[in-house]
VEXMI-350669 format. One record per residue: residue in one letter; x, y, z of N, C-alpha, C in turn. Coordinates in steps of 0.1 Angstrom, whole numbers, padded with zeros to 4 digits, always signed. Layout:
residues N
AXYZXYZXYZ...
END
This chain:
residues 187
M+0118+0003-0185+0105+0012-0192+0102+0023-0182L+0093+0035-0189+0096+0042-0181+0081+0040-0172K+0078+0048-0163+0067+0048-0153+0053+0052-0159A+0054+0061-0170+0040+0062-0180+0038+0052-0188D+0049+0040-0192+0041+0030-0200+0042+0018-0187L+0050+0017-0178+0042+0009-0170+0031+0010-0162R+0023+0026-0161+0011+0024-0157+0000+0020-0165T+0004+0025-0179-0004+0021-0187-0006+0003-0188K+0008-0004-0189+0006-0019-0189+0000-0024-0179Y+0003-0019-0165-0004-0023-0148-0021-0024-0151K-0023-0010-0155-0037-0010-0154-0047-0019-0164A-0040-0019-0176-0045-0029-0185-0045-0048-0179L-0035-0046-0174-0035-0062-0167-0045-0062-0154R-0047-0053-0145-0053-0054-0138-0069-0053-0141K-0074-0046-0152-0086-0048-0155-0089-0058-0161Q-0077-0069-0166-0082-0084-0169-0085-0092-0154L-0081-0088-0143-0083-0096-0133-0101-0100-0129T-0104-0112-0128-0116-0115-0122-0121-0111-0105F-0130-0112-0102-0135-0106-0087-0127-0121-0079D-0128-0130-0087-0124-0145-0081-0109-0141-0078E-0105-0137-0091-0088-0139-0086-0084-0128-0080I-0088-0116-0080-0084-0107-0068-0086-0113-0054M-0098-0116-0050-0105-0122-0037-0091-0133-0032N-0089-0141-0039-0077-0152-0043-0067-0148-0033D-0058-0142-0047-0047-0136-0047-0043-0125-0033S-0055-0121-0036-0052-0110-0020-0054-0117-0009L-0059-0127-0012-0059-0138+0006-0046-0144+0006I-0041-0149-0006-0025-0152-0005-0017-0144+0000I-0015-0132-0003-0009-0123-0006-0005-0116+0013A-0021-0118+0021-0022-0116+0035-0017-0127+0042N-0017-0142+0033-0011-0152+0045+0004-0153+0043H+0010-0146+0029+0024-0144+0033+0027-0132+0043C+0018-0123+0047+0023-0114+0057+0030-0120+0069I+0021-0130+0073+0022-0138+0085+0042-0144+0086D+0045-0145+0074+0060-0147+0073+0072-0137+0075L+0067-0126+0075+0074-0113+0075+0081-0109+0090P+0093-0105+0094+0096-0101+0102+0094-0086+0112I+0080-0088+0110+0072-0076+0111+0063-0073+0124W+0063-0083+0132+0051-0087+0146+0057-0079+0157D+0073-0077+0157+0074-0070+0171+0071-0054+0172K+0066-0049+0159+0061-0036+0158+0046-0032+0162T+0041-0024+0163+0029-0019+0171+0021-0013+0163Y+0028-0004+0150+0016+0007+0143+0016+0002+0128F+0008+0002+0125+0008-0005+0111+0001+0007+0101H+0008+0012+0089-0006+0019+0079-0007+0012+0071L-0022+0009+0068-0027+0002+0060-0034+0012+0048F-0034+0010+0036-0039+0014+0024-0055+0009+0025L-0064+0014+0021-0077+0007+0018-0084+0008+0003P-0085-0006-0003-0085-0007-0018-0092+0002-0027I-0089+0007-0035-0095+0013-0044-0103+0005-0055E-0118-0001-0051-0120-0007-0064-0123-0010-0073K-0125+0001-0078-0125+0001-0095-0109+0003-0100Q-0103+0005-0092-0088+0007-0098-0080-0015-0096K-0091-0021-0090-0090-0038-0087-0076-0040-0081E-0076-0027-0069-0063-0029-0059-0069-0042-0051I-0056-0046-0044-0053-0054-0038-0067-0053-0027N-0072-0064-0022-0080-0062-0014-0075-0064+0000T-0073-0055+0008-0065-0055+0026-0073-0059+0034E-0085-0061+0033-0093-0071+0041-0090-0075+0052F-0081-0088+0043-0075-0099+0048-0064-0098+0059I-0059-0086+0054-0044-0081+0063-0050-0074+0072L-0059-0064+0069-0068-0060+0086-0071-0068+0094Q-0078-0080+0093-0082-0091+0100-0070-0098+0106I-0060-0099+0102-0045-0106+0105-0040-0094+0116L-0038-0080+0110-0033-0071+0121-0046-0069+0134A-0059-0070+0133-0069-0071+0142-0066-0077+0152G-0062-0092+0144-0063-0104+0151-0051-0106+0163R-0040-0093+0161-0031-0094+0166-0027-0086+0177D-0038-0078+0174-0042-0066+0184-0029-0054+0177K-0030-0054+0169-0021-0038+0162-0028-0027+0164E-0022-0016+0161-0028-0004+0161-0027+0001+0142I-0041+0001+0141-0038+0000+0122-0040+0016+0123V-0037+0017+0110-0040+0032+0109-0044+0036+0092I-0049+0043+0092-0054+0046+0078-0054+0062+0074S-0053+0064+0059-0051+0078+0056-0066+0086+0051K-0063+0097+0047-0073+0106+0045-0065+0113+0035S-0067+0116+0023-0058+0124+0012-0063+0136+0010N-0057+0147+0005-0059+0160+0008-0051+0163-0006F-0063+0165-0018-0056+0166-0034-0052+0182-0032E-0054+0189-0026-0050+0204-0028-0033+0208-0024D-0028+0196-0015-0017+0198-0012-0007+0184-0015L-0017+0170-0017-0009+0156-0021-0003+0156-0007S-0012+0159+0003-0004+0151+0017-0017+0141+0022M-0013+0133+0029-0021+0130+0038-0021+0126+0050T-0037+0126+0057-0038+0127+0072-0038+0113+0080H-0031+0111+0086-0031+0094+0090-0042+0096+0108Y-0051+0082+0108-0056+0083+0117-0058+0068+0118L-0059+0069+0134-0063+0056+0141-0074+0046+0134L-0072+0037+0132-0090+0027+0127-0095+0021+0142T-0103+0026+0143-0112+0020+0155-0127+0016+0152D-0134+0014+0161-0145+0005+0160-0157+0018+0155N-0153+0031+0157-0158+0041+0154-0155+0051+0143T-0147+0045+0137-0146+0052+0122-0156+0051+0117T-0156+0059+0107-0166+0061+0096-0157+0062+0085I-0159+0050+0073-0151+0054+0063-0164+0056+0051K-0160+0067+0041-0166+0073+0031-0156+0072+0021V-0164+0069+0010-0154+0066-0003-0153+0078-0010N-0144+0089-0015-0142+0099-0018-0142+0099-0037S-0144+0110-0039-0146+0114-0056-0136+0103-0064Y-0125+0103-0058-0112+0092-0065-0116+0077-0066G-0126+0076-0057-0128+0063-0051-0120+0054-0042I-0116+0064-0036-0107+0059-0025-0115+0057-0008P-0115+0049-0001-0122+0049+0010-0112+0055+0020E-0120+0061+0030-0114+0069+0040-0120+0074+0051P-0116+0075+0063-0120+0081+0079-0126+0097+0073V-0136+0094+0077-0144+0108+0077-0135+0121+0086D-0135+0112+0101-0124+0117+0110-0120+0110+0121G-0116+0113+0135-0110+0105+0143-0097+0109+0151I-0089+0100+0156-0078+0102+0164-0065+0101+0153E-0060+0116+0151-0049+0115+0145-0036+0107+0150V-0030+0102+0143-0015+0094+0145-0003+0104+0138P+0005+0109+0149+0018+0110+0140+0025+0104+0131I+0032+0107+0118+0040+0099+0112+0052+0094+0118N+0054+0097+0127+0066+0094+0139+0063+0080+0141K+0053+0078+0145+0045+0064+0153+0047+0054+0141I+0043+0055+0129+0041+0044+0119+0054+0041+0120E+0055+0025+0120+0063+0017+0121+0062+0007+0108V+0052+0006+0101+0052-0007+0091+0044+0002+0078I+0044+0000+0070+0034+0008+0055+0032-0002+0048F+0021-0008+0044+0018-0015+0032+0012-0004+0024V+0018-0004+0011+0020+0005+0002+0015+0002-0014P+0005+0006-0018-0001+0003-0029+0009+0007-0040L+0007-0002-0052+0014+0003-0062+0007-0003-0077L+0012+0003-0089+0008-0005-0098+0022-0016-0103A+0033-0012-0104+0046-0017-0106+0055-0015-0099Y+0069-0026-0099+0078-0023-0091+0088-0030-0095D+0101-0027-0095+0112-0036-0100+0120-0042-0089K+0131-0048-0100+0138-0059-0086+0147-0050-0075K+0149-0037-0079+0153-0030-0070+0146-0026-0058G+0135-0022-0059+0125-0022-0047+0119-0008-0051N+0120-0005-0063+0117+0011-0068+0099+0005-0072R+0093+0017-0071+0076+0014-0071+0074+0025-0080V+0062+0020-0087+0055+0033-0100+0037+0031-0089G+0035+0043-0089+0018+0045-0082+0012+0052-0095Y+0003+0061-0088-0007+0065-0098+0000+0077-0104G+0010+0082-0097+0016+0096-0101+0016+0108-0096K+0005+0106-0084+0004+0123-0078+0015+0121-0071G+0022+0110-0063+0028+0113-0053+0029+0112-0035F+0018+0108-0033+0013+0110-0020+0021+0100-0013Y+0024+0086-0018+0031+0081-0013+0048+0086-0010D+0050+0089-0023+0062+0089-0019+0066+0105-0009K+0054+0117-0009+0058+0123+0001+0058+0116+0017F+0046+0109+0020+0044+0104+0034+0056+0096+0036L+0061+0088+0026+0071+0073+0033+0086+0086+0033S+0090+0096+0026+0097+0107+0031+0098+0114+0042K+0082+0118+0051+0081+0116+0060+0085+0104+0074C+0083+0095+0069+0083+0084+0079+0099+0082+0088K+0101+0075+0097+0116+0074+0101+0121+0063+0091T+0134+0064+0089+0141+0057+0080+0139+0042+0082E+0141+0037+0097+0135+0025+0101+0122+0021+0096S+0113+0024+0094+0103+0020+0090+0105+0010+0077I+0094+0003+0080+0096-0008+0072+0084-0005+0058K+0086-0007+0049+0078-0004+0038+0077-0014+0025I+0066-0019+0029+0061-0029+0021+0047-0032+0011G+0052-0034-0001+0043-0030-0018+0036-0043-0017L+0023-0044-0021+0017-0053-0024+0010-0051-0042S+0012-0066-0048+0014-0066-0060+0010-0078-0066Y+0000-0083-0073-0004-0092-0082+0005-0095-0089F+0016-0092-0096+0025-0095-0105+0040-0095-0099D+0049-0102-0109+0066-0100-0103+0070-0088-0108P+0080-0084-0102+0088-0075-0107+0093-0074-0120E+0093-0057-0125+0099-0055-0138+0112-0054-0133D+0122-0057-0148+0139-0054-0141+0143-0043-0141V+0137-0035-0147+0141-0018-0143+0130-0011-0145I+0128+0001-0135+0120+0011-0138+0130+0021-0144D+0134+0030-0155+0139+0035-0164+0140+0051-0154D+0126+0057-0149+0132+0069-0146+0127+0073-0137I+0133+0067-0124+0134+0068-0112+0138+0080-0106Q+0133+0089-0099+0135+0102-0096+0144+0101-0078D+0152+0112-0077+0158+0111-0065+0150+0111-0050N+0133+0111-0054+0124+0114-0042+0121+0105-0042D+0123+0093-0051+0113+0082-0052+0120+0071-0039I+0109+0066-0033+0114+0063-0020+0114+0047-0023K+0123+0038-0019+0123+0023-0026+0118+0016-0010L+0111+0002-0013+0104-0003-0007+0113-0013-0004D+0113-0019+0012+0120-0031+0018+0116-0045+0012Y+0101-0046+0011+0097-0057+0008+0086-0055-0005C+0083-0070-0008+0069-0065-0017+0065-0079-0018I+0050-0080-0018+0042-0096-0016+0033-0097-0024T+0036-0111-0030+0027-0112-0045+0021-0126-0040P+0011-0131-0049+0007-0145-0047+0018-0152-0046F+0030-0148-0054+0041-0162-0055+0051-0159-0044G+0047-0153-0034+0056-0150-0023+0066-0136-0020V+0075-0135-0011+0075-0123-0006+0092-0121-0013I+0090-0109-0016+0106-0104-0023+0114-0094-0010K+0124-0098-0010+0131-0089+0003+0140-0082-0007F+0140-0066-0005+0151-0057-0015+0162-0054-0007
END
């Protein structure tokens, strides 16, 4: 299936999810994180969910990371050059929802990309090889291409993988894992 078709399919599937399903699945996904071989790392990048897109609620993962004294990094998007600036999440971080519905830090302590060791990656769809489909702007592909090759990339999805995404590009960055309510998939 092509990326555009997958975006349409999975946006429609997400629209059908109830609040209770989102919260339950998000909690199960967070609990699956505990089984991953990531806990020796320090800097974890986490996306904050776009509620209107019914993204996975990452609050549960955030609580696990904070409980393990991890450094949590969140991003602010620049829609002019499709880049992201990464900030340390602290007690003093002010979060504001931008015009696209993305919760972002207003400012804070900037974290260089080369410090980030684990990245939780939002997605709409993914395949059995670890390729992912996002919203199509390329923010995460650009960000992931600048990360260290040993950085661990973890997708989060409500759904099982597609067999194959037909129009993968050379600049598409593969996931190392995807966590679903049904378990952890390693690529």
